[in-house]
N, C-alpha and C positions, 0 to 999 in steps of 0.2 A: 504494500500500500504506500506508494511513493507520495501520494497527496498528503499523507500525514506529515512527512518530512517538510513538505512545502508549507503547510499550515503552521507547523512549529517554527520554521525559519521566519515566516512572515509575521509571526506574533510579536516580534520585537520591533518597536518603533524606529530604532536606528537602522535596522535592516530594511524596513519599508522605505525609509528615506533614501537609502543607497539604491534600491530597486527603482524608485521614482526618478532618481538622477540618471540611472543607466537607460531609462526609457528614452532619454534625449540622445543617446549614443554612447559608444564605448569611451572609457576613460581610465586613467591610471589611478593607482592607490592614492597618490598625492592629490590628484584632482578630487577624488571622492572624500579625502580627508577634509577638504574645505567645505563639504556639505554638512558634516556632522561635527559637533564640538567634542571630539574625543581624540585620543592619541592615534598616531599612525599604526602602531602595533594592534591597537584595539580594532581599528578599521579592518586590518588584515584578518583578524580573528572572525569578525562578522562576515567578511567575504568568504572565508573558509566554510562557514556554516551554509551560506548561500550556494556555494559550489557543491558541497556535499548533498544539498537538497536538489541539485541539478537545475538551479535557477539562474546561475551565471556560468560563463566560461572565462578562461584566462589564457592569454598568449603572451609570450615574451617579445618585447621590442627593445633590443639593446639591454640596458640595465633596468628598464621599466617592465612592469606587468600591466597589461591592458585588459580590463574586464569589460564584458559585454553580457547582455541578457541572453539567456538560453530559452527561447520561446518553447522549444520542445519539452522543456521541464515543466511547463505549465499545463501540458495536455491532460495529464491525469487529474490535476487539481480542477481544471475546467470541467472535465467529464464528471467528477464527483459533485461539483456545484450544480451542474446541469441536472444531474439525477435528483439532487435535493429539490431543485426548483420544480421538476416534474412531479415529485411527491407532494410538494406544497400546492401546486395547481390542482392535482387530483383530489386532495383533501378539501380544497376550497370548492371545487365542483360538487363534491359529495355533500358538503355542508349547505351549499346553495340549493341543491335538489331537495334535501330534507326540509329546509326552510320553506321552499315553494310548496311542498306537500302539506306542510302545517298551515300555510296561508290559505289553502283552498277550502 
């Protein structure tokens, strides 16, 4: 259940801020460090969590590490949320049908 790792990774506001910045395009740890008010080693730790959850990828560019979003990592999370939404809509439909029967 990969979506669990995604949910856990995105539960942290710092990691969400990093993801939101990466939505604008790839950037280095130094650039990401400017987004959040924590040390560079702490940013690297957060990025390691996001990488383990398959939400970001990293490539070396000289001495820098460039991080990018990994959209394929969100596939299972999206599928999970869509299934929840389908369940919510089905429950809503059932409740509406019961309400309609009671109103008649």
